[in-house]
N, C-alpha and C positions, 0 to 999 in steps of 0.2 A: 504494499500499500504506499501511497504518496506521503513523504514527510511534510508537514505544514507548520510554519510558524506564524501564528496570528499575533501580530506585534503592536504593542503600545496602544492598548485599548483600555477603556474603563470596563472593568469586569463586575458584573452582577452575578454572583456565584450560585443564586438560587436557594441559599439557606436563610436568607433574611439579614445577613451581614451587610454592613455598609459597603457600597460600591468601592472598588479599588482602581484608582486611575493609574495610568502609565504602567500597565500590566501586560505581559505576554504569556501566550499559551502554546506550548509545543505539542503537536500531534503527530504520533507515530503508530503504525500498525493498528489504526482504528482506535487507539486509546489516547487519553490525555496523559502525557508523559512527564510534563512539568509546567507548573505554574509559578510565575515569579516576576519581580520588577523588570521592566523592559530594559533598563540601563545595564542589568546584569545577565541578561539572556543572550547568549551568542547565536548568531545565525547558524543554521544547520549546514553541514558540508554539501548537502544535496537537498533537493526538494524546493518548495516554494515559500517565500516570505511575503506576507500581505501586511501593509502598513494600515493600521486602524485608528490613527489619530483622528479624534473627533467622533469616533463611533463607540458603541456599547457592545460588548460581547457578553453573551449569557447562555444558559443551558437552552437546548432546543425546547420549544413549547410543548405542552401535552394537553389533549383534550380527552376527558374522561366520559364524554357523553356525546358520541357522534351517531349520525344515521346516514351514513353514505348510501345505503341500499334502499332507503324509503323513498323511492322515486318511481314514476312510470306505473307499470303495472303493480308495483308494491307500495304505492303512495298511500298516506293515510286518508287522502281526500282528493277530490277533483280529478279522478282518473279519467283518461279519454278512451274512446273505443279503438283509437289508432295506436295505443300503447302495444308494445311487443318485446319479446325477449331481446332482439338485436339492439334496439334503441335503450332498453333497460341496462344492458351491459356497458354500453358506450357512456351512458350518464353516470353510472357507478365509477367507472375508471376516471372520468372527468373530476368527480368529486374527490376522489382519492389524491389526484395529482394537484389539485388546487390547494388542498390542505398543506402539502409539502412546500409548496411555493410561498405559502403564508407563514412558514416558519415552524410548523407543527411536525415533530419528528416522531412522536409516538402518540397513538390515539386508541381509545377504547370504544369499541362498537356497543351501543346500548340497545340492540336489536334490530334485525332486518337485513343484516349482511352475511351472506354465506361465508364460512371460514375458507373457501377456496380462494377468494379474492386476497385474503392475508397471506396465503402460501404463494400466490402469484407475486405479491410484492417481495416476499423473502427470496424468491427465485429471480427477482431483478425484471420480471416480465411487465410490471407496472412500476413507475417511478412514483413512489408514495411514501408516507410515514410508516413506520412500524405499526401493524394493525393487530389490536387484541380483540378477536372477534366473539360476538355473543350468538350468532346464528339466529334461530327464531326465538322470539320472546314467547312465553308461555302466559295465557290469559284464561280466566274462567269464561264460561259461556255468558255473554251479555256483558262482559267486562271491557276494559280499556282497549284490549287487543282484537275485540270482535267487532269487525268493521261492516258486517252485514247490515243491510236495511232490516227493518223490523219483520218483514214477511219474506226475507230471503233465507234459503236454508243451506246453500252451499258456500263455504268460505273459500277464499282463494287457497290454492295448495302450493306447497314448496316443491321446488325442483332441485334437489340436492346437487351441489356443485355450481349452481347459478342462482337460485332464488331461495330466500329463507322467509317465508311468510309466517304470520302468526299461528301458533298451535292453540287450539282451544281444548282445554282439559278441565275435568271436574272430578274431585275426590283424590285422596293421596296416591292411589295406585296409578291413576292416569297421569298425575304430576310426575311420579317417580319415573314412569316409563319414558315420558317425553324429555325429562331432564337427562336420562341416560342417552337417549338418541342424540340430543344436541351435543353432549360431551363426546360421543362417538364420532360425530361429524367434525370434531376439532374445536369446539367453543372453548374460549379461554375462561368463561364464567357462565352462569345461568341467569337469565333475566325473567323476573316475574312482574306482572301487572297487579299491584296490591291496592290500587285506588282508582277512582274515576279519573278521566282525563279530559283535556280541552277539546280535542278533535275526535274523540269517540262519539258516535250518534245517539246511543241509547242509555248511557249511564250519567249519574250526577257526579259532580266532582267530589262530593263528600262520601260517596259510597265506598265501603270498605270490601275489598275483594280478596278472595282466597281465605280459607280458614288458617289458623295457626298450624293445625295438623297438615294441611296441604302444603304449605310453604316449607315445613319442616322435612317433608319427603325430599324436596329439591335440595335443600340445605345439606341433608345427609349424603346424598348422592354426590353433590359437588365437593363436599369435604372428603369423601372416600377417594376422590380423583385428585385430591390436592388443589382443589379450586374453591370458589365461593359463589355466593348468590348476590345479585344486585336487585333492587326492587323499586319500581315506579310508585312513589307515595307522595301525593300532595298535601295530605293532612295528618294532624297529629294522631288520631286513632288509627289510621293505616300504618303509620311509621311505628306505633307501639306493638301493633300485631306482628309486623315484620321482625322488629327486634326480638320479640318473644320467640319467633321462630329460628333465630340465629343468623339472620341476614346481615351482611357485613357492610354493604354500600347502599345508602338510601339516596334514591335519585330525586331531585326537585326539592322536597321539604318546603313546599311554597307557603304553607299556613302552618307555622310551628309555634308551639307554646313553650314556656320556660321549663316545665317539667319534662316535656319529651326531649327537649334538648339536653337536659341533664342526663336522661336515660341513654342517649346516643353516646355520650361521654363515657358513662359507667360501663357500657358494653364495648367500648373501644371500637365502635363502628365509625364509618365515615359518612358525610353527607355531601352530595354534589349539587349545589344550587345551579339553576340553569336560567340566568336573567335574560340572556340574549333572545332565546326563542320567543319570550313574551313580547319583546319589542318587534321582532320580525313578524310575528302573527299580528301585532296591532297595525303594522304597516299594510299587511296584507288584507285585514279587515277594512281599512281605509279604502282599499282598492276594490272592495266587494268580493274577495277571494276566500273569506272564511265563512263557512255555513252558519246560519242563524244559530243552531244548537251549540256553536262553539263560542260565540261572541260573549254571552254573559259569563260563561266560565273563564273565558280569558280575562275579562275585567277583574273577577275575583282574585286570580293568580297574579296578574300584573300589579294590582295595588297592594298585595300582601307580601309578595316575595322579598323586597328589600328589607322590610321589618324583620322578616324571618332570618335573613342573613345576619342581621344585627344580633337578634337573639341568639343565633348559633355562635356567633364570635364571642359574645359576652360570656356564653357558658363554657367556652373552650372546646367546642367541637372541631374535629379535624375536617376541614372543608377543602375538598377537591375543587377542580375547575372543569365545567362541561358547558358546551355551547347548545347542544340539542337542535341546531338548526336543520331544517328539512328541505327536501326538494332538489331541483337540478341547479348546477352551477353554483355550488355553495361557497360564498366569499364573505369576507368580513368576520371571520371566526374570532379574531383577536378583540373584537368589540366586547365580548364577555368579560375581559379583564378591565376594560374602561368602566362598565357598569358596576362590577364588583368593587372597584377601587373608590367609587363614591361612597361606599359603605365601610370598607375596611382599610382603605388607603392603598396606594400604588405598590408598595413593596410586598404587603401581604397577599394582594392580588396576584403578583408574579410568583410568589412562593407557592400559592395554591396551584398554579399551572406548571410547577416544576417539581420541587421536593416533595410537596404533600401528594400530588397525583402519583409520583413515583412510589411512595410508600403504599398508597392505595393499590397500585399494580403489583405490589411486592417485587419492585424492580429498584429499589432505592441504592443497592449495591452496584447498579449499572448506569443508571440515568438520573437526571434530575438536578445535578449540581456540577460546577466546574471545579473538580478536584482531580489530582493526580490519581491515575489507575482506573477512572471512569471512562465509559464509552464516549467517544468524541461526537456527541450530538450537541451541536452548537449553532447559534445564530448570531449575526451581526446586525445591529439596528442603527440606522442613521440618526444620531442624536441621543437624547437622554430619556428613556421611557419612565424614569422615576418622576422628573419634572413634567413630562407630557406622555402618559401611558397611552393616549389615543394613538401614538405612532405604531403601536403593535396591531392596530385595527385596519391598517393599510399595507398591503403587500409590497407596495413600492418602497417603503421604508425598510423592509427586511432585505438587506443587501447581500448577505451571504448566508447559505444554509449547508451545514456539514452534518450528515447522518453516518454514524460509524466510521468516521474519518474520511468519508468520500464527499467531495463538494457536489452539492445537487442543485445548487443555484448560485450564481455568482454575477452580481451587477455592481461590484464595488467600483 
């Protein structure tokens, strides 16, 4: 692999420590070999030296809640009769590639992406971030993953290797079987729908979905495979059910009370707020693109989520970072950090998308910080994202992307 000296940058290391000006990072064999003062770092005998004066060097961003595969025939709403598998694959690949260009070097799928796409990235067939796939999410009949109209009987079916559609299951035995199938197909974790959702046609946001016993079946199977369960939970009652079942990652947490936040901390679970999707959906609603059934639920979530993030932060909840954006040509993923920074500050927002997500992924020994011995997943930002975190919301400001020591984007 190429030797690379990233020279004379201001380094944000992803741990929450103060930025370090005039710092250089040496990359060899895909790893960060040395981090130190620029004036004491000799250039390598071979390889490339990139002067980064006026730039910020930081860990590659991570997103713990992506939906690359919820497009076209697998979209949550507004599907077209012209949707087909060919355009579906093209749209998914475009979403994957766009994320890398925006500086995201590792992402966790939160349902809807077949693990075959993650393997294609590993094999170099798709130029994208490292993908931790979920495969099909599991929903009870009539739950958030049940996209059927009230009088439709046939749900969309998965096509293993291409399409991971929601799986409708009822009772512990069906949940157990479906979890085993997703793990067999290569899922990194198992996703459950444990509450109502904005874009599901027939449930209320406050509905609590799956029993504790049903979720425990999935948790057991995931743990036996060395993996874990993530659960879509907008409300405190659904979060408490998920925690009782042993769920490790709470997605959204949009309407959170103090007692439930304390329970998340006590169970050493994580919460992944998703502020950006509410803004994206609000813009879509203004354009008439959100069905009527989703508009009132959207207002509930959008108004409550910032306060819930504040409650979680005050309680000491480990908060990851996830965007949850949907549809084709997914861009502006970094705006999630801008929205979170309004509540917890820019450095904490950055840590949530670097070191905290790495802990959530159980990859903190590999990614999420600029330290010697870590994998060289790095980005270079034009300017200072601490004074202007909005820089991370625009791909043009991400001048260099390095993943595993390989330069994937270079507009320095």
